[in-house]
N, C-alpha and C positions, 0 to 999 in steps of 0.2 A: 337665737330663734329656737323654740322648743315646741313640743306637742304635749298636750295634757289630755290624758284619757281618763274618763271617770265612769263609774258604774261597773267596773270589772268585778268588784267584790259581790255585787248583787247578781251579776251574771254567773259567777262561779257558784254561788249559793243555789241559784235556780237549777244549774246543771247537776249539782250534788243531790238536790231534792228529787229531781227527775230520775236520777239513777237509782235512788232508793225505791221510788214508786215503781220504776220499770221492772225491777226484778220480779216482784209478785205479779205485776200486770201482764207481763209476757207469758208467764206460765198459765195464768188464769185464761188469757186470751187463747193460747194454744189448746188448752183442754176444752174450752167452749167450742172452738172451731172443729176440733177433732170429733167431738160428740155430734155436732151437726152433720159432719161428713159421714160418720158411722150411721146415723139415722137415715140419711139419703141413700147410702149404699144398701142398707138393710131393705129399704122399700123397693129397691130395684133387683133384689136377689130373688131368683126363682125358688119356689118352695115345692119340695117333694116330701121330705120328712121333717123339714124345718131346721136340720142340723147346720146347713150352710148359712142360713140366715142368722142363727144364734152364735156363729163362730167369729163374727166381726169383733175386733178388739183394737185398743190403742195402747201405746206405751206411755210411760210417764214423761213429761217434758224434761229435756236435758240439753243444756247449752243452746237454747233457742230452737230446738228441734223436737218433733214428736212423730211417731210412726203410727200409721193406720193400716190395718191389713186383716186378712182372714186366716184363721189357724187351721181350717179344714184342709186335709191333704189333697183334696181334689179341687180346691177353689180356683187355682190357676187355669185348670181345664175349662171351667165354666166361664171365667173372666175372658180368656183369650181364644177359646175354641179348641177343638181337638179332632183328630182322625177317629173314625169309628172302626173298631176292630171286633172280631169275634174269635172264639176259641175253636180251633179245628185240630183234632188229634193231639190235644195238649199244647198246641202252639197258637200264638196270636196271629191272626191273618187280617190284613187290611182289606176292608170292604169296598174301598174307593169312594166312600162317603166322608164328608166332613161336617161336624156340628159347629156352627159359627159361635163365636164368643158372645156373651151377654153384655160384657163391659160394664158391670155393676159399679165398680170403683171409678173407672175412667169417666163414665157419664155423671156420676155423683160429683166428682171433683170438678168437672167442667161447669156444672150448674152452680157450684158454690164459689167459683172464682170471684165473681163480681161482688158478692156480699162479703167475701173475705177481705177484699181490698177496702171496701167501705168501712167495715168494722176495724180494720187496722188503722185507717186514717183517724177514726174517732178516738182510738186508744192514744195515738200520738198527740192529738190535739189536747186531750185531757192531761197528758203528762206534762205539757209545757204551759199550762195555764197557771 
């Protein structure tokens, strides 16, 4: 009694083709999604001089990862909030007030999650057709 399995060669070829397509597809997908996230974060960024809004950037895709962030040295203070201080006699003094965070990146990320999933599913479907 024996078992005969057929179609493994075709399956192996399909996986090899998907792997070739996947390399470029993942990087393209990551860049596209990062740009969408950057745009959403920019739209949510408060403007005084425009420097904070213009400081959004992304890294290059590497091993299935990409970084999105802001290069302005005060970006974290705007994102997460901060205590308000004033200078008194050459020293910083806490005023007892807190400026709440704007959550530009957090809110943009939250809005983009569903479309990210949908776009990722479309890429996977295309890879295995």
